[in-house]
Residue, then its C-alpha position, 0 to 999 in steps of 0.5 A: m545571508t541566504a534566502t530566508p524571508g527578511t534577510p538583507a540583500k547580499r552585499s560586496y565587501p571592501p577588499a582585504a588590505v595590501p599585506s604590510v610587508l609589501r606595503d612597507t617595501l613599496t614605501l621604502m622604495s618610494l622615499p627618495l622620490l617622495a622626498a624629492l617631490a615634497l621638498p620643493a613644495a615645502f619651500a614653496g609654502g605648500g603642506t606635507r603628508r603626515w607620516f605614521g610609523g610602525r605602530a599604525e601599520s601594525q594596528r592596520a595589519e592586525a585589523q586586516a587580519a581580524k577582517d580576513a578571519a571574520a570574512a572566513a567565519f562569515y563564509e563558513l556560516d553562509t555555506a553551512q546554512r545553505d547546506l542545511r537548508i537543503s536538508i530542511e527542504t528534503i525533510s519538509a518535502v517528505d515528512d509532515s510529522p510534528a518533529a519535522r514541523r518543529a525542525v523547520a520552525d527551529f531552522a527559521a529561528l536560527g535563520g533570524r539569529i544568522d541574519e542578526v550576526s551577519q548584519h553586525y559583521i556587515q556593519a563592522v566591515d562598512a564602518h572601517d576603511l582599512d586601506r585609507d592612507d591616513l588610518e590612525a592606530a586607534t581607529a585600526a584598533r577599534a576596527r580590529g575589536e569590532l571585527n573580532a567581536a563580529k567573528d566571534e558571533l559568527l562562530r558561535v552561531k555556526q556552532e549552534l547551526d552545527r549542533f542543530g544539523s547533527s540533531l536532524g540525522p534521524l529525520l533526514g535519514k527517513a526523508e532520504t530513504q523515501l526520496a530514494r524510493l521515489a524515482p524507482a517507484v515512479e519508473r515501476a509505475r510507468q513500466a507497468l502502464l507500458g506493459a498493460s498497454n502492450a498486453l492490450d495491443a497483443v490481445r487486440e491483434n488476436g481479435l479480442r477487444a477488451d473494451d473494459l480493460a481499455a477503459r480501466l487503463a484510460v482512467l490511469s492516464p491522469e495519474l500518469t500525468k501527475l506522476n510526470q509532473g513530479a513530487g515537487q508539485h504534488g509532494v513526495a508521499p502522495t507521489l509515492e502512494r500514487a506510483e504504487r497504486v498505479q503500478r498495482e492497477a496496471a499490473a492487474i490490467r496486464a494480467e487480465a489482458e494476458r489471461l483473456p485468450e484463455k478466458a475466451a477459450e474457457i467460456d467456449h468450452r463451458l458453453v459446449s459442456l453445459r449445452t451437452r449437459a442440458q441435453a442429457l438432463t432433458t433425456r433423464a427428466g423424461q425417465v422420471d415419470p416411469v419411476l413415479s409410476e412405479l412408486r405410486r403402484r408399489f408404495s404408500a403416498a407418503c413415499w412419493q408425494d414430494l416427488q410429484q413436481v419433479p418432471a415439470q420442474a425439471q423440464e422448466n429448469v432445462r428450458q431456462a438453462e437453454l435460454k440462458l445458454r443462448e444469452a451467454q453465447a450472445a454475450r461471448d460473441a459480443q465479448r462481454w466477458p463478465d456477462a457471459t461468465s455470470l450467465l454460465s454460472t446461472v446455467r450451471a446452478l439450474l442444471n445442478t438443481t435439475d440433476e439433484a431432483v431427477s436423481a432423487a426420484g431414482d434414488r428414492l425407488t432404489r432405497l425403498n426397494a432395498v428396505q422393503k426387501d430387507p428392513q433389518q439391514e437398516i435397523e442393524r446399521t442404526r443400532f450399531a451406531i447407537r451401541d458404538a456411541q454408548r461404549l464411547a460414552m462409558t469409556g473411563r466412567t462408571t456412569p455416563d454423563p447425562r448430557h451424553a446418555r439422554p440423547l442416546d436413550d432418546a435415539v434408542a426410543r426413536l429407533e423403536r418407534a420407527i421400527g413400529t411403523l413397518e407394521g401394517r398392510h402399507p408401511d411408510y418405508w420412507h418415513f422409516l428411512t428418514e427416521t433412521e437417518a435422523v437417529r444416526q445424525t443425532v448419535g454422530r453429534v453426541v460422538g463428536q461432542i464426547r471426542e471434542e471434550r476429551g480432546g480439550a481435556h488433554 
């Protein structure tokens, strides 16, 4: 039959016999001529042709009909096998699951069965020449029986093949779905690559090189070659995965290329902004020394010792920031965008640290002035926080939960000790402020714990 391994080569078969009615008509029309030709021969002593009657012709006709029916069954089986082979090849190209491998093996086994019954059919056809003039009735009857048996075998195998084909529905549907995705996926990948390439061309026309993006796009070139070679060479599933990955990466390159002019403008803006900020911090850092001088003059050493290094550190941070700004400018001029962005982030961090340190000196003086003038305001603020927490702890209870009462009691004692540090000739106002702040933080944690527990209970 068809192209399964081991299948015998396809042969040509003897043509069907001339229909019996036409053959009988021709015979009757020829009788006078045959008699005229045969009679002199008989008198001359020659032989005569044996003539068989209607029974032999009837058997010939029945054998020929059996041969035609077997040929039709053979053709139908061959066609069905060819059609089903396309389905099996579709499944095996897409699906490597155990079910798919089992289907391929079952089809190969059916192919062996088809080869076997096809060989029986061919042998039955080759064994009998139904067009012979001297075909005997018994020979025709035997031919009819063998051809009918071959036809029945062909039909039985055709039924097996049909049942097998019906069982392939789910596998074939899944495979066809993936194949239907293949061409659009490959086309989307090609269009994404084209879009990325066009975006890079547009960027270059604006004077931006985008070398890193161009390098990333070049890496996708071998992938495009494999996509063009097709699923027949690389398989459907790998080709689908490759097409989707190429589309994602090309789309990312295109998006970055389209954003590149905006990124360049943003970096230019940040360079100007950070340079201005560095200059402003240089001025502000110069104001720290007078603040420290006043702190040293009016308050105890504990209130300002941790700020002694602020002027020198601020000056060094600004110097480092200005150096990094020059490096960032050089990176931007060379269009090394990632380097420029990273350097600007470093500059920003340095300036933030400097800003906090410079601000801390001024804030320290402001807070110390306030508490020196009226410490009672800070005390009342802290006591109010404690009392509010105590009321919350007692809500709905006759006695407080020890887990809440203990830290609140400790907070009261800690506040009293902090108030005691204000006595004396040189009070440590900064210690007092840090203690009251710590008390309020403790109270806040207790309040949060109470609310969380009661919220969870509902």
